[in-house]
MIDRENLUM-628419 format. One record per residue (C-alpha): residue in three letters; x, y, z. Coordinates in pm, whole numbers, padded with zeros to 5 digits, always signed. Layout:
<atoms>
alaXYZ/...
</atoms>
This chain:
<atoms>
met-02847-01288+03878/ser-03114-01448+04090/gly-03036-01528+04449/ala-03254-01841+04447/pro-03072-02152+04568/thr-02972-02407+04306/val-03127-02749+04353/ser-02891-03039+04285/val-03012-03279+04019/trp-02912-03565+04250/arg-03126-03447+04543/gln-03463-03585+04440/pro-03765-03735+04616/met-03763-04112+04655/arg-04050-04145+04405/val-03824-03998+04135/trp-03548-04244+04215/ala-03800-04529+04197/val-03902-04433+03842/ala-03539-04366+03743/phe-03439-04714+03860/ala-03726-04862+03662/cys-03598-04669+03358/val-03252-04821+03397/val-03400-05170+03404/ala-03640-05108+03114/phe-03363-04978+02889/met-03140-05269+02983/gly-03388-05478+02783/ile-03265-05320+02456/gly-02936-05509+02451/leu-02995-05775+02714/val-03081-06052+02467/asp-02788-05982+02235/pro-02521-06189+02416/ile-02740-06499+02445/leu-02867-06519+02086/pro-02609-06782+01977/ala-02668-06981+02299/ile-03046-06979+02243/ala-02996-07092+01883/glu-02773-07379+01995/gln-02957-07499+02305/leu-03310-07465+02170/gln-03216-07607+01828/ala-03328-07291+01653/ser-03201-07142+01329/pro-03052-06791+01332/val-03363-06667+01150/glu-03589-06810+01422/thr-03366-06670+01695/glu-03373-06322+01544/leu-03752-06327+01574/leu-03696-06252+01943/phe-03627-05897+01829/thr-03903-05899+01567/ser-04186-05993+01802/tyr-04064-05748+02068/leu-04023-05452+01831/leu-04336-05519+01625/val-04560-05524+01931/thr-04378-05226+02086/gly-04434-05024+01770/leu-04799-05114+01726/ala-04871-05061+02095/met-04724-04712+02069/leu-05035-04620+01871/ile-05253-04667+02178/thr-05027-04580+02471/ser-05113-04209+02478/phe-05484-04300+02463/val-05443-04540+02756/ser-05224-04322+02979/ser-05441-04014+02926/arg-05734-04207+03072/ile-05595-04427+03348/gly-05309-04202+03456/ala-04931-04223+03453/lys-04886-04437+03765/ala-05131-04703+03651/thr-04974-04708+03304/leu-04623-04743+03450/leu-04729-05026+03680/ile-04909-05215+03403/gly-04601-05181+03182/leu-04362-05293+03457/gly-04590-05579+03551/leu-04610-05706+03194/ile-04232-05691+03151/leu-04185-05879+03480/val-04432-06155+03389/phe-04311-06205+03034/ala-03942-06193+03126/leu-04010-06468+03381/leu-04203-06670+03122/cys-03912-06632+02877/ala-03678-06772+03143/leu-03904-07072+03199/ser-03961-07146+02830/gly-03856-07471+02666/ser-03875-07369+02300/val-03771-07078+02086/asp-04133-07032+01971/ala-04240-06977+02330/val-03963-06722+02390/ile-04064-06538+02071/gly-04424-06520+02188/phe-04336-06403+02538/arg-04101-06138+02398/ala-04407-05996+02222/gly-04578-05952+02559/trp-04259-05791+02688/gly-04283-05544+02400/leu-04634-05441+02505/gly-04515-05371+02857/asn-04214-05181+02725/ala-04434-04956+02510/leu-04660-04868+02802/phe-04366-04793+03029/ile-04139-04587+02803/ser-04426-04376+02674/thr-04495-04256+03027/ala-04160-04257+03211/leu-04017-03921+03107/ala-04337-03728+03176/thr-04357-03891+03518/ile-04001-03795+03611/val-04053-03437+03487/gly-04370-03407+03692/ala-04219-03544+04015/ala-03860-03412+04010/ser-03732-03110+04199/gly-03517-02854+04019/gly-03733-02811+03708/ser-03760-03004+03382/gly-03392-02953+03299/ala-03279-03136+03613/ala-03536-03410+03553/ile-03410-03469+03200/val-03047-03488+03313/leu-03153-03754+03563/tyr-03354-03939+03300/glu-03065-03930+03052/ala-02832-04071+03318/ala-03075-04359+03380/leu-03111-04419+03009/gly-02736-04427+02949/leu-02681-04668+03236/gly-02953-04901+03105/ile-02829-04906+02747/ala-02470-04975+02852/ile-02536-05220+03136/gly-02795-05432+02952/pro-02552-05618+02722/leu-02295-05650+03002/leu-02547-05804+03242/gly-02677-06024+02962/gly-02323-06145+02898/leu-02245-06211+03265/leu-02567-06398+03340/gly-02575-06555+02994/ser-02234-06712+03052/val-02404-06923+03321/ser-02724-06997+03129/trp-02924-06836+02851/arg-03210-06820+03100/gly-03008-06607+03342/pro-03067-06264+03183/phe-03443-06320+03179/phe-03448-06418+03548/gly-03233-06114+03623/val-03474-05874+03451/ala-03773-06032+03626/leu-03610-05980+03967/leu-03510-05620+03894/met-03854-05541+03753/ala-04016-05680+04068/ile-03807-05438+04275/ala-03896-05151+04041/phe-04267-05241+04052/ile-04270-05233+04433/gly-04079-04906+04441/val-04309-04729+04196/ser-04628-04863+04355/val-04522-04754+04706/leu-04342-04426+04636/leu-04522-04268+04339/arg-04842-04078+04405/gly-05099-04095+04128/gly-05397-03892+04240/asp-05286-03536+04166/glu-05191-03560+03797/lys-05368-03366+03521/arg-05505-03577+03237/val-05578-03455+02886/pro-05751-03742+02702/thr-05641-03810+02345/arg-05838-03985+02073/leu-05752-04341+01972/gly-05697-04249+01607/asp-05479-03942+01664/pro-05144-04113+01585/ile-05278-04258+01259/arg-05413-03919+01151/ala-05081-03763+01244/leu-04907-03960+00969/gly-05103-03751+00719/arg-04868-03463+00801/pro-04601-03468+00524/ala-04309-03374+00751/leu-04392-03641+01006/ala-04451-03902+00737/leu-04114-03825+00572/leu-03926-03854+00899/ala-04107-04176+00989/val-04019-04337+00654/ala-03656-04225+00686/ala-03648-04370+01037/leu-03791-04701+00914/phe-03495-04750+00677/tyr-03245-04614+00928/asn-03371-04861+01189/ile-03289-05146+00954/gly-02926-05039+00977/phe-02954-04999+01355/phe-03089-05347+01418/val-02869-05530+01171/leu-02572-05393+01364/leu-02728-05471+01704/ala-02914-05798+01646/phe-02718-05972+01371/ser-02359-05897+01479/pro-02347-06148+01770/phe-02349-06434+01517/pro-02046-06344+01300/leu-01851-06223+01605/gly-01820-06582+01722/phe-01764-06481+02087/asp-01911-06643+02397/ala-02188-06465+02588/leu-01948-06260+02799/gly-01744-06152+02495/ile-02058-06040+02314/gly-02177-05863+02629/leu-01852-05669+02663/thr-01862-05573+02294/phe-02211-05433+02319/phe-02135-05269+02652/gly-01891-05058+02449/trp-02159-05009+02184/gly-02414-04894+02442/leu-02168-04666+02618/ala-02075-04498+02287/leu-02443-04461+02195/ala-02533-04308+02531/ile-02243-04059+02524/ser-02313-03938+02172/ser-02691-03914+02218/val-02671-03715+02540/trp-02367-03493+02479/val-02251-03497+02116/ala-02584-03458+01936/pro-02674-03129+02113/val-02332-02984+02027/leu-02380-03064+01658/thr-02732-02921+01640/arg-02614-02597+01799/arg-02371-02555+01510/met-02583-02667+01215/ser-02944-02745+01131/arg-03098-03079+01217/thr-03142-03192+00857/thr-02783-03092+00778/thr-02667-03294+01077/leu-02862-03597+00959/leu-02735-03564+00603/ala-02377-03543+00734/val-02394-03825+00989/leu-02614-04087+00821/pro-02361-04149+00539/leu-02099-04216+00808/leu-02325-04490+00942/ala-02359-04639+00593/leu-01979-04639+00553/asp-01937-04799+00895/leu-02179-05077+00797/val-01996-05136+00468/ala-01666-05157+00656/ala-01819-05400+00909/gly-01929-05621+00620/leu-01589-05612+00449/phe-01401-05693+00772/val-01660-05930+00916/gln-01409-06216+00927/thr-01174-06014+01154/pro-01325-06007+01505/ala-01115-05715+01636/ala-01210-05498+01338/leu-01576-05595+01364/val-01578-05498+01734/ala-01430-05159+01645/phe-01695-05096+01379/ile-01974-05204+01614/val-01862-04956+01881/ala-01806-04680+01622/gly-02151-04754+01483/gly-02299-04711+01831/phe-02147-04364+01852/val-02307-04262+01520/leu-02639-04424+01611/gly-02664-04214+01927/ile-02634-03892+01728/val-02889-03996+01466/asn-03138-04124+01724/thr-03150-03797+01912/val-03142-03561+01613/leu-03396-03757+01410/thr-03645-03780+01693/glu-03594-03419+01799/ser-03680-03331+01437/val-04005-03523+01479/met-04089-03323+01791/glu-04036-02994+01606/ala-04170-03078+01259/thr-04538-03040+01354/asp-04754-02863+01611/leu-04894-03196+01732/pro-04871-03297+02099/arg-04541-03472+02167/ser-04710-03794+02275/val-04910-03815+01951/ala-04614-03732+01723/ser-04380-03978+01895/ser-04644-04254+01892/ala-04702-04220+01518/tyr-04330-04197+01442/ser-04236-04491+01663/ala-04504-04717+01518/val-04357-04677+01168/arg-03987-04684+01254/phe-04015-04997+01469/leu-04141-05182+01162/gly-03791-05146+01018/gly-03638-05273+01340/ala-03878-05567+01347/ala-03802-05673+00989/ala-03424-05629+00991/pro-03294-05913+01218/pro-03459-06212+01042/ile-03387-06065+00697/ala-03021-06025+00794/ala-03004-06384+00919/leu-03163-06511+00599/leu-02919-06313+00382/trp-02634-06456+00589/his-02759-06807+00526/leu-02796-06747+00151/tyr-02499-06525+00067/gly-02257-06510+00358/pro-02194-06268+00648/thr-02095-05963+00439/val-02427-05919+00259/pro-02643-05838+00566/tyr-02422-05538+00641/leu-02437-05421+00279/phe-02816-05456+00294/ala-02815-05243+00610/ala-02592-04981+00448/ala-02822-04961+00144/ser-03119-04908+00374/val-02942-04620+00548/val-02866-04465+00207/ile-03241-04477+00131/ala-03301-04287+00456/val-03052-04022+00338/ile-03232-03993+00003/val-03572-03954+00173/ile-03444-03670+00391/ala-03254-03501+00107/phe-03548-03501-00135/gly-03801-03411+00135/arg-03592-03136+00290/ser-03822-02858+00172/arg-04099-03016+00383/leu-03872-03029+00688/val-03787-02659+00713/val-03985-02620+01035/ala-03774-02891+01201/asp-03467-02675+01131/thr-03610-02339+01232/arg-03776-02423+01564/glu-03562-02443+01877/ala-03611-02744+02101/asp-03679-02673+02467/ala-03562-02901+02746/ala-03872-03118+02727/asp-03831-03165+02352/gln-03468-03268+02397/gly-03561-03513+02667/ala-03839-03659+02454/ala-03593-03696+02166/val-03358-03900+02381/leu-03649-04102+02523/val-03809-04197+02193/gly-03485-04216+01999/asp-03313-04460+02234/ala-03614-04669+02322/ala-03559-04896+02028/
</atoms>
């Protein structure tokens, strides 16, 4: 046994806390809009399909921007990339709050997505580089920030949204301003090592069969994810606070399972086996949500249960990406995220359209069918994914899995 003193994960330099706080705020953006979707549709005279485009523009730009974030950060440095990302989120959140039409909010959410991509692609590496106690302590701290953000986002959105649909956007702008000042003052940027990457590296990475298979599976899985997250506020029929509390439970379940349950499962069975066991549970949960969509209490239960399953799949699927090739993590995650976010971008408006045409059950059945396709892709491509099962993830891989998996 070594006699070296143990450094507490909670005793960190102020620059680490500044980035961790920014992480909390950035991840709040995942569920922040959820509680105010019905209010935006009503007060801005927008259809559900138009309202769901708030997710589409955000996710589409986030995914496409992921293709260039490693190129940008490897040249201008982590601090500059973080500050540009935070600044863009601040500006576009404020513009969303000041908007007078749903089209304007959709456009400004796209700018928010660009800032989000720049920030989340750099945050974990920054915390690991600045934290005391090694990468393991840094990742615990990052996971705590991530869990807080995912759970608090819908709750804050519900609380502020019960006053006005503009409230959550003003709230994010204020918190991002605080985070921007903290990072700019406390984080040093001159001593970091930069390894430039080529602009086309993520595109070329998709030529790797294992990575391509996982990206396609994630595209269909993300349809299920975002139907549950982005469509469910409409059939729930709750006010903003009720929706916020529902998705606070969803976010809490997702954070717990991604951080604690997923590692337990992957220590007992292979990653592909875990995915093939858990993804069908998500499909069944979505079918049940569709069948009981007219019963609010049951729908709430299936939303929260779905969050628990989503957390496991997010972490295991993205950890598989990290281990399936010998590519740099930043390149692999950029390529993977660009493809999977396409599913997230398409799902909300398609779900709203199916609701309009066929009723509230069909969007959930559509989501369940998409998840089944993800299962089929993994099952038939399993021989190409052997390396994802045989390689052990180190602490940085696990942290990157949580980062990329939950940044949707």
